[in-house]
PDB file of N, CA, C and O in Angstrom:
ATOM      1  N   UNK A   1      24.143 111.242  58.428  1.00  0.00           N
ATOM      2  CA  UNK A   1      24.733 110.220  59.278  1.00  0.00           C
ATOM      3  C   UNK A   1      25.752 109.387  58.508  1.00  0.00           C
ATOM      4  O   UNK A   1      26.787 109.019  59.063  1.00  0.00           O
ATOM      5  N   UNK A   2      25.480 109.083  57.244  1.00  0.00           N
ATOM      6  CA  UNK A   2      26.410 108.309  56.421  1.00  0.00           C
ATOM      7  C   UNK A   2      27.753 109.019  56.297  1.00  0.00           C
ATOM      8  O   UNK A   2      28.802 108.377  56.304  1.00  0.00           O
ATOM      9  N   UNK A   3      27.718 110.335  56.184  1.00  0.00           N
ATOM     10  CA  UNK A   3      28.955 111.108  56.027  1.00  0.00           C
ATOM     11  C   UNK A   3      29.858 110.960  57.261  1.00  0.00           C
ATOM     12  O   UNK A   3      31.076 110.844  57.122  1.00  0.00           O
ATOM     13  N   UNK A   4      29.280 110.962  58.440  1.00  0.00           N
ATOM     14  CA  UNK A   4      30.044 110.786  59.672  1.00  0.00           C
ATOM     15  C   UNK A   4      30.682 109.404  59.697  1.00  0.00           C
ATOM     16  O   UNK A   4      31.841 109.265  60.087  1.00  0.00           O
ATOM     17  N   UNK A   5      29.953 108.400  59.293  1.00  0.00           N
ATOM     18  CA  UNK A   5      30.475 107.038  59.268  1.00  0.00           C
ATOM     19  C   UNK A   5      31.638 106.933  58.286  1.00  0.00           C
ATOM     20  O   UNK A   5      32.637 106.274  58.575  1.00  0.00           O
ATOM     21  N   UNK A   6      31.516 107.572  57.138  1.00  0.00           N
ATOM     22  CA  UNK A   6      32.595 107.560  56.153  1.00  0.00           C
ATOM     23  C   UNK A   6      33.825 108.271  56.699  1.00  0.00           C
ATOM     24  O   UNK A   6      34.946 107.793  56.525  1.00  0.00           O
ATOM     25  N   UNK A   7      33.627 109.398  57.350  1.00  0.00           N
ATOM     26  CA  UNK A   7      34.742 110.140  57.934  1.00  0.00           C
ATOM     27  C   UNK A   7      35.433 109.304  59.015  1.00  0.00           C
ATOM     28  O   UNK A   7      36.661 109.284  59.097  1.00  0.00           O
ATOM     29  N   UNK A   8      34.661 108.633  59.821  1.00  0.00           N
ATOM     30  CA  UNK A   8      35.235 107.790  60.868  1.00  0.00           C
ATOM     31  C   UNK A   8      36.021 106.634  60.257  1.00  0.00           C
ATOM     32  O   UNK A   8      37.093 106.280  60.748  1.00  0.00           O
ATOM     33  N   UNK A   9      35.494 106.052  59.200  1.00  0.00           N
ATOM     34  CA  UNK A   9      36.186 104.947  58.530  1.00  0.00           C
ATOM     35  C   UNK A   9      37.501 105.426  57.929  1.00  0.00           C
ATOM     36  O   UNK A   9      38.501 104.711  57.987  1.00  0.00           O
ATOM     37  N   UNK A  10      37.512 106.615  57.358  1.00  0.00           N
ATOM     38  CA  UNK A  10      38.735 107.160  56.781  1.00  0.00           C
ATOM     39  C   UNK A  10      39.773 107.446  57.855  1.00  0.00           C
ATOM     40  O   UNK A  10      40.963 107.206  57.653  1.00  0.00           O
ATOM     41  N   UNK A  11      39.324 107.959  59.000  1.00  0.00           N
ATOM     42  CA  UNK A  11      40.243 108.207  60.118  1.00  0.00           C
ATOM     43  C   UNK A  11      40.861 106.901  60.618  1.00  0.00           C
ATOM     44  O   UNK A  11      42.063 106.823  60.873  1.00  0.00           O
ATOM     45  N   UNK A  12      40.022 105.888  60.749  1.00  0.00           N
ATOM     46  CA  UNK A  12      40.490 104.588  61.219  1.00  0.00           C
ATOM     47  C   UNK A  12      41.508 104.011  60.236  1.00  0.00           C
ATOM     48  O   UNK A  12      42.533 103.467  60.646  1.00  0.00           O
ATOM     49  N   UNK A  13      41.224 104.133  58.941  1.00  0.00           N
ATOM     50  CA  UNK A  13      42.130 103.636  57.911  1.00  0.00           C
ATOM     51  C   UNK A  13      43.462 104.385  57.959  1.00  0.00           C
ATOM     52  O   UNK A  13      44.524 103.768  57.876  1.00  0.00           O
ATOM     53  N   UNK A  14      43.409 105.701  58.090  1.00  0.00           N
ATOM     54  CA  UNK A  14      44.631 106.507  58.151  1.00  0.00           C
ATOM     55  C   UNK A  14      45.461 106.127  59.374  1.00  0.00           C
ATOM     56  O   UNK A  14      46.682 105.999  59.283  1.00  0.00           O
ATOM     57  N   UNK A  15      44.817 105.951  60.490  1.00  0.00           N
ATOM     58  CA  UNK A  15      45.508 105.579  61.734  1.00  0.00           C
ATOM     59  C   UNK A  15      46.212 104.233  61.575  1.00  0.00           C
ATOM     60  O   UNK A  15      47.356 104.067  61.998  1.00  0.00           O
ATOM     61  N   UNK A  16      45.523 103.282  60.964  1.00  0.00           N
ATOM     62  CA  UNK A  16      46.097 101.953  60.753  1.00  0.00           C
ATOM     63  C   UNK A  16      47.331 102.036  59.859  1.00  0.00           C
ATOM     64  O   UNK A  16      48.335 101.379  60.132  1.00  0.00           O
ATOM     65  N   UNK A  17      47.269 102.830  58.803  1.00  0.00           N
ATOM     66  CA  UNK A  17      48.404 102.976  57.897  1.00  0.00           C
ATOM     67  C   UNK A  17      49.593 103.628  58.596  1.00  0.00           C
ATOM     68  O   UNK A  17      50.739 103.242  58.365  1.00  0.00           O
ATOM     69  N   UNK A  18      49.328 104.600  59.438  1.00  0.00           N
ATOM     70  CA  UNK A  18      50.393 105.248  60.209  1.00  0.00           C
ATOM     71  C   UNK A  18      51.056 104.234  61.136  1.00  0.00           C
ATOM     72  O   UNK A  18      52.281 104.195  61.243  1.00  0.00           O
ATOM     73  N   UNK A  19      50.254 103.420  61.801  1.00  0.00           N
ATOM     74  CA  UNK A  19      50.788 102.404  62.700  1.00  0.00           C
ATOM     75  C   UNK A  19      51.629 101.379  61.935  1.00  0.00           C
ATOM     76  O   UNK A  19      52.684 100.963  62.413  1.00  0.00           O
ATOM     77  N   UNK A  20      51.168 100.974  60.756  1.00  0.00           N
ATOM     78  CA  UNK A  20      51.925 100.018  59.949  1.00  0.00           C
ATOM     79  C   UNK A  20      53.252 100.625  59.487  1.00  0.00           C
ATOM     80  O   UNK A  20      54.272  99.936  59.446  1.00  0.00           O
ATOM     81  N   UNK A  21      53.237 101.899  59.146  1.00  0.00           N
ATOM     82  CA  UNK A  21      54.481 102.587  58.789  1.00  0.00           C
ATOM     83  C   UNK A  21      55.443 102.618  59.962  1.00  0.00           C
ATOM     84  O   UNK A  21      56.656 102.500  59.785  1.00  0.00           O
ATOM     85  N   UNK A  22      54.901 102.777  61.154  1.00  0.00           N
ATOM     86  CA  UNK A  22      55.726 102.769  62.360  1.00  0.00           C
ATOM     87  C   UNK A  22      56.435 101.438  62.557  1.00  0.00           C
ATOM     88  O   UNK A  22      57.539 101.398  63.100  1.00  0.00           O
ATOM     89  N   UNK A  23      55.816 100.361  62.127  1.00  0.00           N
ATOM     90  CA  UNK A  23      56.449  99.049  62.232  1.00  0.00           C
ATOM     91  C   UNK A  23      57.677  98.965  61.329  1.00  0.00           C
ATOM     92  O   UNK A  23      58.684  98.361  61.698  1.00  0.00           O
ATOM     93  N   UNK A  24      57.590  99.569  60.153  1.00  0.00           N
ATOM     94  CA  UNK A  24      58.732  99.600  59.228  1.00  0.00           C
ATOM     95  C   UNK A  24      59.895 100.356  59.893  1.00  0.00           C
ATOM     96  O   UNK A  24      61.045  99.921  59.834  1.00  0.00           O
ATOM     97  N   UNK A  25      59.579 101.481  60.517  1.00  0.00           N
ATOM     98  CA  UNK A  25      60.608 102.269  61.199  1.00  0.00           C
ATOM     99  C   UNK A  25      61.204 101.467  62.350  1.00  0.00           C
ATOM    100  O   UNK A  25      62.423 101.414  62.508  1.00  0.00           O
ATOM    101  N   UNK A  26      60.352 100.848  63.146  1.00  0.00           N
ATOM    102  CA  UNK A  26      60.808 100.074  64.305  1.00  0.00           C
ATOM    103  C   UNK A  26      61.712  98.929  63.877  1.00  0.00           C
ATOM    104  O   UNK A  26      62.642  98.570  64.599  1.00  0.00           O
ATOM    105  N   UNK A  27      61.450  98.357  62.715  1.00  0.00           N
ATOM    106  CA  UNK A  27      62.264  97.251  62.215  1.00  0.00           C
ATOM    107  C   UNK A  27      63.601  97.724  61.646  1.00  0.00           C
ATOM    108  O   UNK A  27      64.432  96.912  61.240  1.00  0.00           O
ATOM    109  N   UNK A  28      63.802  99.036  61.618  1.00  0.00           N
ATOM    110  CA  UNK A  28      65.063  99.578  61.109  1.00  0.00           C
ATOM    111  C   UNK A  28      65.133  99.625  59.593  1.00  0.00           C
ATOM    112  O   UNK A  28      66.219  99.635  59.013  1.00  0.00           O
ATOM    113  N   UNK A  29      63.971  99.653  58.955  1.00  0.00           N
ATOM    114  CA  UNK A  29      63.914  99.599  57.492  1.00  0.00           C
ATOM    115  C   UNK A  29      63.430 100.894  56.862  1.00  0.00           C
ATOM    116  O   UNK A  29      63.016 100.901  55.703  1.00  0.00           O
ATOM    117  N   UNK A  30      63.474 101.969  57.596  1.00  0.00           N
ATOM    118  CA  UNK A  30      62.931 103.255  57.134  1.00  0.00           C
ATOM    119  C   UNK A  30      63.487 103.683  55.780  1.00  0.00           C
ATOM    120  O   UNK A  30      62.745 104.218  54.956  1.00  0.00           O
ATOM    121  N   UNK A  31      64.754 103.464  55.538  1.00  0.00           N
ATOM    122  CA  UNK A  31      65.390 104.004  54.336  1.00  0.00           C
ATOM    123  C   UNK A  31      65.527 102.985  53.203  1.00  0.00           C
ATOM    124  O   UNK A  31      66.194 103.246  52.202  1.00  0.00           O
ATOM    125  N   UNK A  32      64.906 101.850  53.364  1.00  0.00           N
ATOM    126  CA  UNK A  32      64.943 100.847  52.294  1.00  0.00           C
ATOM    127  C   UNK A  32      63.959 101.218  51.186  1.00  0.00           C
ATOM    128  O   UNK A  32      62.996 101.952  51.409  1.00  0.00           O
ATOM    129  N   UNK A  33      64.219 100.700  50.002  1.00  0.00           N
ATOM    130  CA  UNK A  33      63.335 100.956  48.864  1.00  0.00           C
ATOM    131  C   UNK A  33      61.986 100.277  49.087  1.00  0.00           C
ATOM    132  O   UNK A  33      61.907  99.198  49.674  1.00  0.00           O
ATOM    133  N   UNK A  34      60.949 100.919  48.616  1.00  0.00           N
ATOM    134  CA  UNK A  34      59.590 100.370  48.768  1.00  0.00           C
ATOM    135  C   UNK A  34      59.463  98.996  48.143  1.00  0.00           C
ATOM    136  O   UNK A  34      58.791  98.124  48.694  1.00  0.00           O
ATOM    137  N   UNK A  35      60.102  98.791  46.993  1.00  0.00           N
ATOM    138  CA  UNK A  35      60.022  97.493  46.320  1.00  0.00           C
ATOM    139  C   UNK A  35      60.616  96.395  47.209  1.00  0.00           C
ATOM    140  O   UNK A  35      60.087  95.285  47.266  1.00  0.00           O
ATOM    141  N   UNK A  36      61.706  96.707  47.896  1.00  0.00           N
ATOM    142  CA  UNK A  36      62.302  95.736  48.803  1.00  0.00           C
ATOM    143  C   UNK A  36      61.350  95.424  49.952  1.00  0.00           C
ATOM    144  O   UNK A  36      61.144  94.259  50.293  1.00  0.00           O
ATOM    145  N   UNK A  37      60.777  96.452  50.542  1.00  0.00           N
ATOM    146  CA  UNK A  37      59.852  96.255  51.665  1.00  0.00           C
ATOM    147  C   UNK A  37      58.658  95.403  51.244  1.00  0.00           C
ATOM    148  O   UNK A  37      58.258  94.484  51.959  1.00  0.00           O
ATOM    149  N   UNK A  38      58.101  95.710  50.098  1.00  0.00           N
ATOM    150  CA  UNK A  38      56.954  94.938  49.615  1.00  0.00           C
ATOM    151  C   UNK A  38      57.373  93.495  49.342  1.00  0.00           C
ATOM    152  O   UNK A  38      56.641  92.561  49.671  1.00  0.00           O
ATOM    153  N   UNK A  39      58.535  93.315  48.749  1.00  0.00           N
ATOM    154  CA  UNK A  39      59.036  91.966  48.503  1.00  0.00           C
ATOM    155  C   UNK A  39      59.217  91.175  49.787  1.00  0.00           C
ATOM    156  O   UNK A  39      58.871  89.995  49.851  1.00  0.00           O
ATOM    157  N   UNK A  40      59.757  91.824  50.806  1.00  0.00           N
ATOM    158  CA  UNK A  40      59.922  91.170  52.105  1.00  0.00           C
ATOM    159  C   UNK A  40      58.578  90.728  52.677  1.00  0.00           C
ATOM    160  O   UNK A  40      58.436  89.612  53.176  1.00  0.00           O
ATOM    161  N   UNK A  41      57.608  91.613  52.596  1.00  0.00           N
ATOM    162  CA  UNK A  41      56.285  91.299  53.153  1.00  0.00           C
ATOM    163  C   UNK A  41      55.588  90.189  52.369  1.00  0.00           C
ATOM    164  O   UNK A  41      54.956  89.311  52.956  1.00  0.00           O
ATOM    165  N   UNK A  42      55.703  90.229  51.060  1.00  0.00           N
ATOM    166  CA  UNK A  42      55.094  89.178  50.235  1.00  0.00           C
ATOM    167  C   UNK A  42      55.739  87.832  50.542  1.00  0.00           C
ATOM    168  O   UNK A  42      55.051  86.826  50.716  1.00  0.00           O
ATOM    169  N   UNK A  43      57.067  87.826  50.605  1.00  0.00           N
ATOM    170  CA  UNK A  43      57.788  86.584  50.903  1.00  0.00           C
ATOM    171  C   UNK A  43      57.426  86.063  52.292  1.00  0.00           C
ATOM    172  O   UNK A  43      57.192  84.867  52.464  1.00  0.00           O
ATOM    173  N   UNK A  44      57.380  86.940  53.269  1.00  0.00           N
ATOM    174  CA  UNK A  44      57.016  86.517  54.628  1.00  0.00           C
ATOM    175  C   UNK A  44      55.595  85.963  54.655  1.00  0.00           C
ATOM    176  O   UNK A  44      55.323  84.969  55.328  1.00  0.00           O
ATOM    177  N   UNK A  45      54.700  86.605  53.927  1.00  0.00           N
ATOM    178  CA  UNK A  45      53.322  86.112  53.863  1.00  0.00           C
ATOM    179  C   UNK A  45      53.256  84.698  53.318  1.00  0.00           C
ATOM    180  O   UNK A  45      52.492  83.872  53.817  1.00  0.00           O
ATOM    181  N   UNK A  46      54.054  84.415  52.293  1.00  0.00           N
ATOM    182  CA  UNK A  46      54.092  83.064  51.719  1.00  0.00           C
ATOM    183  C   UNK A  46      54.689  82.071  52.707  1.00  0.00           C
ATOM    184  O   UNK A  46      54.215  80.941  52.824  1.00  0.00           O
ATOM    185  N   UNK A  47      55.731  82.497  53.418  1.00  0.00           N
ATOM    186  CA  UNK A  47      56.426  81.597  54.342  1.00  0.00           C
ATOM    187  C   UNK A  47      55.568  81.184  55.530  1.00  0.00           C
ATOM    188  O   UNK A  47      55.691  80.064  56.027  1.00  0.00           O
ATOM    189  N   UNK A  48      54.700  82.083  55.988  1.00  0.00           N
ATOM    190  CA  UNK A  48      53.916  81.746  57.185  1.00  0.00           C
ATOM    191  C   UNK A  48      52.643  80.978  56.873  1.00  0.00           C
ATOM    192  O   UNK A  48      52.032  80.403  57.773  1.00  0.00           O
ATOM    193  N   UNK A  49      52.236  80.961  55.606  1.00  0.00           N
ATOM    194  CA  UNK A  49      51.022  80.198  55.248  1.00  0.00           C
ATOM    195  C   UNK A  49      51.301  78.709  55.410  1.00  0.00           C
ATOM    196  O   UNK A  49      52.156  78.143  54.730  1.00  0.00           O
ATOM    197  N   UNK A  50      50.581  78.103  56.301  1.00  0.00           N
ATOM    198  CA  UNK A  50      50.713  76.673  56.513  1.00  0.00           C
ATOM    199  C   UNK A  50      51.949  76.263  57.301  1.00  0.00           C
ATOM    200  O   UNK A  50      52.205  75.068  57.450  1.00  0.00           O
ATOM    201  N   UNK A  51      52.717  77.210  57.804  1.00  0.00           N
ATOM    202  CA  UNK A  51      53.906  76.888  58.583  1.00  0.00           C
ATOM    203  C   UNK A  51      53.776  77.535  59.955  1.00  0.00           C
ATOM    204  O   UNK A  51      54.259  78.641  60.196  1.00  0.00           O
ATOM    205  N   UNK A  52      53.114  76.816  60.834  1.00  0.00           N
ATOM    206  CA  UNK A  52      52.824  77.357  62.170  1.00  0.00           C
ATOM    207  C   UNK A  52      54.101  77.596  62.968  1.00  0.00           C
ATOM    208  O   UNK A  52      54.152  78.515  63.786  1.00  0.00           O
ATOM    209  N   UNK A  53      55.126  76.791  62.744  1.00  0.00           N
ATOM    210  CA  UNK A  53      56.392  76.974  63.472  1.00  0.00           C
ATOM    211  C   UNK A  53      57.053  78.293  63.063  1.00  0.00           C
ATOM    212  O   UNK A  53      57.540  79.037  63.914  1.00  0.00           O
ATOM    213  N   UNK A  54      57.068  78.578  61.765  1.00  0.00           N
ATOM    214  CA  UNK A  54      57.659  79.834  61.288  1.00  0.00           C
ATOM    215  C   UNK A  54      56.850  81.022  61.783  1.00  0.00           C
ATOM    216  O   UNK A  54      57.409  82.044  62.182  1.00  0.00           O
ATOM    217  N   UNK A  55      55.544  80.882  61.755  1.00  0.00           N
ATOM    218  CA  UNK A  55      54.661  81.946  62.245  1.00  0.00           C
ATOM    219  C   UNK A  55      54.949  82.235  63.718  1.00  0.00           C
ATOM    220  O   UNK A  55      55.073  83.393  64.116  1.00  0.00           O
ATOM    221  N   UNK A  56      55.055  81.190  64.514  1.00  0.00           N
ATOM    222  CA  UNK A  56      55.333  81.343  65.941  1.00  0.00           C
ATOM    223  C   UNK A  56      56.697  81.964  66.182  1.00  0.00           C
ATOM    224  O   UNK A  56      56.857  82.797  67.075  1.00  0.00           O
ATOM    225  N   UNK A  57      57.687  81.558  65.382  1.00  0.00           N
ATOM    226  CA  UNK A  57      59.030  82.102  65.514  1.00  0.00           C
ATOM    227  C   UNK A  57      59.041  83.605  65.250  1.00  0.00           C
ATOM    228  O   UNK A  57      59.669  84.367  65.986  1.00  0.00           O
ATOM    229  N   UNK A  58      58.346  84.024  64.203  1.00  0.00           N
ATOM    230  CA  UNK A  58      58.303  85.445  63.866  1.00  0.00           C
ATOM    231  C   UNK A  58      57.500  86.252  64.886  1.00  0.00           C
ATOM    232  O   UNK A  58      57.843  87.395  65.189  1.00  0.00           O
ATOM    233  N   UNK A  59      56.440  85.659  65.409  1.00  0.00           N
ATOM    234  CA  UNK A  59      55.669  86.327  66.459  1.00  0.00           C
ATOM    235  C   UNK A  59      56.547  86.555  67.690  1.00  0.00           C
ATOM    236  O   UNK A  59      56.488  87.618  68.307  1.00  0.00           O
ATOM    237  N   UNK A  60      57.354  85.568  68.043  1.00  0.00           N
ATOM    238  CA  UNK A  60      58.236  85.703  69.208  1.00  0.00           C
ATOM    239  C   UNK A  60      59.253  86.824  68.995  1.00  0.00           C
ATOM    240  O   UNK A  60      59.534  87.591  69.916  1.00  0.00           O
ATOM    241  N   UNK A  61      59.798  86.920  67.796  1.00  0.00           N
ATOM    242  CA  UNK A  61      60.751  87.997  67.486  1.00  0.00           C
ATOM    243  C   UNK A  61      60.068  89.358  67.621  1.00  0.00           C
ATOM    244  O   UNK A  61      60.623  90.280  68.218  1.00  0.00           O
ATOM    245  N   UNK A  62      58.868  89.477  67.067  1.00  0.00           N
ATOM    246  CA  UNK A  62      58.126  90.737  67.143  1.00  0.00           C
ATOM    247  C   UNK A  62      57.733  91.091  68.568  1.00  0.00           C
ATOM    248  O   UNK A  62      57.844  92.246  68.980  1.00  0.00           O
ATOM    249  N   UNK A  63      57.277  90.106  69.312  1.00  0.00           N
ATOM    250  CA  UNK A  63      56.881  90.344  70.701  1.00  0.00           C
ATOM    251  C   UNK A  63      58.068  90.817  71.528  1.00  0.00           C
ATOM    252  O   UNK A  63      57.935  91.694  72.380  1.00  0.00           O
ATOM    253  N   UNK A  64      59.232  90.226  71.266  1.00  0.00           N
ATOM    254  CA  UNK A  64      60.442  90.646  71.986  1.00  0.00           C
ATOM    255  C   UNK A  64      60.795  92.102  71.639  1.00  0.00           C
ATOM    256  O   UNK A  64      61.180  92.877  72.515  1.00  0.00           O
ATOM    257  N   UNK A  65      60.661  92.461  70.372  1.00  0.00           N
ATOM    258  CA  UNK A  65      60.955  93.833  69.959  1.00  0.00           C
ATOM    259  C   UNK A  65      59.990  94.813  70.617  1.00  0.00           C
ATOM    260  O   UNK A  65      60.406  95.888  71.048  1.00  0.00           O
ATOM    261  N   UNK A  66      58.718  94.463  70.701  1.00  0.00           N
ATOM    262  CA  UNK A  66      57.754  95.332  71.384  1.00  0.00           C
ATOM    263  C   UNK A  66      58.066  95.407  72.866  1.00  0.00           C
ATOM    264  O   UNK A  66      57.928  96.468  73.474  1.00  0.00           O
ATOM    265  N   UNK A  67      58.485  94.298  73.456  1.00  0.00           N
ATOM    266  CA  UNK A  67      58.826  94.277  74.878  1.00  0.00           C
ATOM    267  C   UNK A  67      59.999  95.174  75.194  1.00  0.00           C
ATOM    268  O   UNK A  67      60.073  95.737  76.287  1.00  0.00           O
ATOM    269  N   UNK A  68      60.921  95.316  74.253  1.00  0.00           N
ATOM    270  CA  UNK A  68      62.088  96.181  74.459  1.00  0.00           C
ATOM    271  C   UNK A  68      61.704  97.649  74.548  1.00  0.00           C
ATOM    272  O   UNK A  68      62.483  98.454  75.059  1.00  0.00           O
ATOM    273  N   UNK A  69      60.516  98.021  74.060  1.00  0.00           N
ATOM    274  CA  UNK A  69      60.040  99.402  74.167  1.00  0.00           C
ATOM    275  C   UNK A  69      59.848  99.812  75.614  1.00  0.00           C
ATOM    276  O   UNK A  69      60.015 100.983  75.953  1.00  0.00           O
ATOM    277  N   UNK A  70      59.504  98.877  76.460  1.00  0.00           N
ATOM    278  CA  UNK A  70      59.137  99.186  77.844  1.00  0.00           C
ATOM    279  C   UNK A  70      60.354  99.322  78.744  1.00  0.00           C
ATOM    280  O   UNK A  70      60.234  99.756  79.890  1.00  0.00           O
ATOM    281  N   UNK A  71      61.515  98.957  78.240  1.00  0.00           N
ATOM    282  CA  UNK A  71      62.724  99.010  79.058  1.00  0.00           C
ATOM    283  C   UNK A  71      63.341 100.377  79.061  1.00  0.00           C
ATOM    284  O   UNK A  71      64.369 100.589  79.705  1.00  0.00           O
TER     285      UNK A  71
END
């Protein structure tokens, strides 16, 4: 039974990583260097900590981008 749980956890982890990679593609950053992408994410993480206005602004941008998928 433990083996099945481990396999399921690995599948879930792989799926999540694929979805996160899809976000990079959707943002138009597919061909950027990994170091740049990581730097962007680290910087964004620092910017949203304790700054609810910035967090809300970025959520609105992302929500709009997802909404454009349905058009």
